[in-house]
C-alpha positions as CSV (number, residue, x, y, z in Angstrom):
1,M,18.2,-11.2,15.6
2,E,15.2,-13.5,15.1
3,L,13.9,-13.9,11.6
4,I,10.1,-14.6,11.4
5,K,8.7,-15.9,8.1
6,K,5.1,-16.9,7.4
7,N,2.4,-17.1,4.8
8,V,-0.3,-14.5,5.1
9,A,-3.8,-13.6,3.9
10,I,-3.8,-10.0,2.8
11,E,-6.7,-7.6,2.2
12,I,-6.2,-4.0,1.0
13,R,-9.2,-1.7,1.1
14,T,-8.8,1.7,-0.6
15,V,-11.5,4.3,-0.5
16,I,-10.8,7.3,-2.8
17,E,-12.8,10.4,-2.4
18,D,-12.8,12.7,-5.4
19,D,-15.2,15.7,-5.7
20,G,-17.7,14.2,-3.2
21,E,-17.8,10.8,-4.9
22,K,-16.3,7.7,-3.1
23,E,-14.9,4.6,-4.8
24,L,-14.0,1.5,-2.9
25,T,-11.5,-1.0,-4.1
26,I,-10.8,-4.3,-2.3
27,T,-7.9,-6.5,-3.2
28,K,-7.5,-10.0,-1.5
29,Q,-4.3,-11.9,-2.0
30,K,-2.1,-14.6,-0.4
31,G,1.5,-13.5,0.2
32,N,4.6,-13.8,2.3
33,Y,5.6,-12.1,5.5
34,I,9.1,-11.6,6.9
35,K,10.1,-9.8,10.1
36,K,13.7,-9.0,11.1
37,E,14.2,-6.6,14.1
38,Q,12.1,-3.5,13.4
39,T,11.4,-4.1,9.7
40,E,8.5,-6.1,8.3
41,V,8.1,-7.0,4.6
42,I,5.0,-8.3,2.9
43,T,5.2,-9.5,-0.7
44,F,2.5,-10.8,-3.1
45,V,1.7,-11.0,-6.8
46,E,-1.5,-9.6,-8.2
47,K,-3.0,-10.8,-11.4
48,T,-5.1,-8.0,-12.9
49,Q,-7.5,-8.4,-15.8
50,D,-6.0,-5.5,-17.8
51,F,-2.4,-5.5,-16.8
52,A,-1.2,-9.1,-16.3
53,E,1.1,-9.4,-13.3
54,V,2.0,-6.9,-10.8
55,K,4.4,-7.6,-7.9
56,S,3.9,-5.8,-4.6
57,L,6.4,-5.2,-1.9
58,I,5.3,-3.5,1.3
59,T,7.9,-2.5,3.8
60,I,6.7,-1.5,7.3
61,Q,9.1,0.3,9.6
62,P,8.4,2.2,12.8
63,D,8.4,5.6,11.2
64,K,7.4,4.8,7.6
65,I,5.6,2.5,5.2
66,N,6.8,1.9,1.6
67,L,4.6,0.4,-1.1
68,K,6.5,-0.6,-4.2
69,R,4.8,-2.2,-7.3
70,S,6.6,-3.6,-10.3
71,G,5.6,-5.3,-13.5
72,S,3.0,-3.9,-15.9
73,I,2.4,-1.1,-13.3
74,T,5.4,0.5,-11.5
75,M,5.3,2.9,-8.6
76,N,7.0,3.5,-5.3
77,Q,4.9,5.3,-2.7
78,Q,6.4,6.3,0.6
79,F,4.2,7.1,3.6
80,V,5.6,9.1,6.5
81,E,3.1,10.7,8.9
82,G,3.0,14.5,8.4
83,S,5.3,14.4,5.4
84,T,5.0,14.8,1.6
85,S,6.7,12.6,-1.0
86,E,6.7,12.1,-4.8
87,C,5.9,9.1,-6.8
88,L,5.9,8.3,-10.6
89,Y,3.1,6.0,-11.6
90,R,3.8,4.1,-14.8
91,H,1.3,1.8,-16.6
92,P,0.9,0.5,-20.2
93,Y,-0.9,3.8,-21.3
94,G,1.7,6.2,-19.9
95,A,3.0,7.8,-16.7
96,F,2.2,10.6,-14.3
97,R,3.7,12.2,-11.2
98,M,1.8,12.1,-7.9
99,E,2.6,14.1,-4.7
100,I,1.5,12.1,-1.6
101,T,0.9,13.9,1.7
102,T,0.5,11.4,4.6
103,E,-2.1,12.6,7.2
104,S,-1.9,9.7,9.6
105,I,-0.7,6.1,10.0
106,K,-2.3,3.9,12.6
107,R,-1.6,0.3,13.5
108,E,-4.0,-2.1,15.3
109,V,-3.2,-5.7,16.3
110,I,-6.1,-7.7,17.5
111,G,-5.1,-11.3,18.2
112,E,-3.6,-12.7,15.0
113,E,-4.9,-9.8,12.8
114,N,-2.7,-6.9,11.9
115,K,-4.4,-3.7,10.5
116,I,-2.6,-0.7,9.2
117,I,-4.7,2.4,8.3
118,I,-3.1,5.1,6.2
119,I,-5.0,8.3,5.4
120,Y,-3.4,10.5,2.7
121,E,-4.1,12.7,-0.1
122,I,-2.6,12.6,-3.6
123,E,-2.1,15.7,-5.8
124,L,-1.8,14.9,-9.5
125,D,0.2,16.8,-12.1
126,D,-2.8,18.9,-13.0
127,G,-3.3,20.1,-9.4
128,H,-6.3,17.8,-8.8
129,I,-6.4,16.4,-5.2
130,R,-8.0,13.1,-4.1
131,N,-8.3,11.8,-0.6
132,H,-7.3,8.3,0.1
133,H,-8.0,5.9,3.0
134,L,-6.1,2.7,2.8
135,T,-6.6,-0.2,5.2
136,L,-4.1,-3.1,4.9
137,T,-5.1,-6.2,6.9
138,F,-3.0,-9.3,7.2
139,T,-3.3,-12.5,9.2
140,E,-1.2,-15.6,9.3
141,E,-2.6,-18.5,7.1
142,K,-3.1,-21.6,9.1
């Protein structure tokens, strides 16, 4: 049981398509990576202009990915290809329920770069559906 630990540079690109409009968000952070057997964990702290500090924990397993955020924003999204899960998103102005349907999860490793692409849709409480395309890229910091 080898334990691998390293510092990583992280980039999360999210494209949200809503009624024909596309919105791109890019987050770049430095964080920690740990791998033990089949489980990989990435942690980082995001400082946002509006919400102060948000801690993120991304757990990657062969059959699912979990994205948990805590702090001024809390949520726990679970991605399992072909499955639907629920998530409660809380922020300083309130909370709302989201239903997440994961269309596909794809992983690419090119040299030192790891890339995970998750395509999913979110249905909000009011029945509104938005398509999401999330790309998580991480590389070891030298």
